[in-house]
N, C-alpha and C positions, 0 to 999 in steps of 0.2 A: 406587897411591901412588908406587911406584918409577918408573912411566912419567911421572907428573906432576912428579917430581923430575928428570926428564931422564936417568934411569938405565935406558936401554932394554935394555941387555944383562942387567941384573939382573932387570928385569921379565920378559924372555923366559925366563930360566932359571927364575923362580918359576912362571910359567904352565905351562911344560913339565912341571915337577915335579908341579904340582897336577893337570894333565890325566892324567899317567901314573898317578897314584894314584886317579883318579876312574873307577870302572867303572859306577856307577849312572847311567842315562841322564839323569835330570833334573839330577844334579850336573854332568855334562858340559855339559848345555845352559846351566847357569848360568855356566860358565867360558868357553865358546867365544866369546861376544861380546867379552870382555876379550882373548882370544887374537887375534881379528881386529884389534882396535885396536892391540895391541902389535906384531904383525908388520907391520901397515901403517906404523907409526911407524918400523920398521926398513927399510921399502921393499920388503918381500917380498909382492908382490901375489898371486902364485900360491899361496903358503902361506895367505894370508888367504882366498883363494877356496876352498881346500880346507876350511878351518875353517868357512866359511859354508855350504858344501854339507853338511857333517856336521850343523851346527845345523839346517839345513832338513830333513834326513832325520829327525832326532829330533823336530822339531816336527810332522811328519806323523803321528806315533804318538799325539799328544795333541791334544785339542780345547782349545787355550789361546790366547786373544787376546793374552796377553802374549808367548808364544813367537812368535806370528805377527809381532808388532811388532818383536821382537828380530831375527828373520830378515830382515824388510824393511829395517830400519836397517842391519844388517850388509851386506846385499846392496847397498844404496845406497852405503855407504862404499867397498866393493870396486870397484863400477863407477866411482865418482868417481876413485879412485886409479888405475884402469886407463885413465882418460881418456875414458870413455864417459858424459858428463854427462847425455845424454838418457835413457839407461836408469837412471842414478842417480836422476833426478827421479821416474821412475815408481815406483821402490821407496820413495823417501823420502816421496812424497806418501801412499803407503799406510801407512808407518810413522807419519807424523805424525797421520793420521786415527785409527789404532789407539791411539796413546799418548794422544791427546786424549780418546778414548772411555773410556780407563782412568783418566783424571784424573792422569796422570803428567806434571806440569808441567816437571820438569827434563828428562825425555826428549824432551818436545815441543820445548823450547828447543834442545837439542842437534841434533834433527832439522832444525829451522828453520835452524840455522847451516850444516849441510851443504847444505841446499836452497839457501841463498843462494850458497854457493860453486859449486854446480852451475849456477845461473842465471848467475852471473858467467862461468863457463867457456863458456856458450852465448852470451855477449855481451848478455844482458838485464840491464843494470846497474840499471835501475829496480826490477825484481823482486828482484834481489839485495839492494838497499838495504832494501827492505821486510822481507825475511826476516831479514837480519842485524840490523836495528834491533829487530825483534820479539824475536830471540834475546837481544840485548844487554839489553833492558828486562826480560825474564824472568829473566835471570841476576842483574840488579841487585836485583829484588824478592826473589828466592830467596836472595840473599847468596852467590852462587856466585863468589867472588873469583877463583879461578884461571881460570875460564872468561871472566870479564870481562877479566882481564889478557891472555888469549890473543887475544881479539877486538881489544882496544885495541892490542896489539902488531902487529896486522895492518893498521895504517894509519889508526887513528882518533885524530887529534890531540887530546891532553888528554882522551881518553876520550869525545869527542863522537860521537854517532851521526850517520849521514848526514843524517837529518832535522834534527837540531840544527844541523849545519853549514849546511844550507839556510836555516834560520831566522836563524842568526848572520850570514850574508852579507846578508840583507835588513835585519836590525837595523842592521848597519854602514853600510848605504846610506841610513839615515835613515827607513825605513818604520815606520809605526805597527803595533800588533798587528792592527788591523782590516785594514790594507792587506796585511799578511803573510797573514792568514787568507784573504783573497780570492784572493791570488795562488796560494797552495798548496792552495786548496779544502779548508780545515779550519776548525774553529771557533775563535773568539777564545780560548775557554777552553783549548783545546789549545795554541795559540800561547803563551799566558801560562805554561802548565806547562813548555813547552820553554824559554822564556826563563828561568824560575826554575832549571831544571836547568843551563842554560848558565852562569848567574851562579855557581852552586855549584861547577861543575866548573872554571871558570876563576878562581875566587876573586875575583870582582868584585861590586860592589854596585849598579851603575847601568848604563844603556844607554851612557852616555858613555864 
């Protein structure tokens, strides 16, 4: 919560205190992912890497798919922060698979967000758009307002996803839903849903 409020120093002090008090392995394992996130927000990649390694070591002692997913996500976040997007993708793909198998929809969305950023770092803007759009839609469905705000602040005008921007450009050029569907290779139903979302987000009631 403190990190989400932008109080990185307070968040770091809190997680350090909590970790100092936590001696039971699974309790530390529950805290270490937050530690990784907080120290990365502070820009301390090496400290985040150390926390990730400790989490990995703890996970080796237990047969837990959830711990495996936590390790993979943390590792992906550290690689991405260190500028190694290729290695980040390897870890994030594994994390996404594990979270999906566990039915953890919010964690899947967070993983897809980082995956999109990794793809963007590698110059694959199309894959980045797909991943970020999927994360955006999942956050919307889950009601994860702070996450939506973070994505929107990253360059999504009026909260439109990249796909919605594509549809909007074609609508503005006078294309029909059928023509848009053919050009983007999606169904007319999907186009209609995108158009409805665009109307709602922009506060308009017609194509004109």
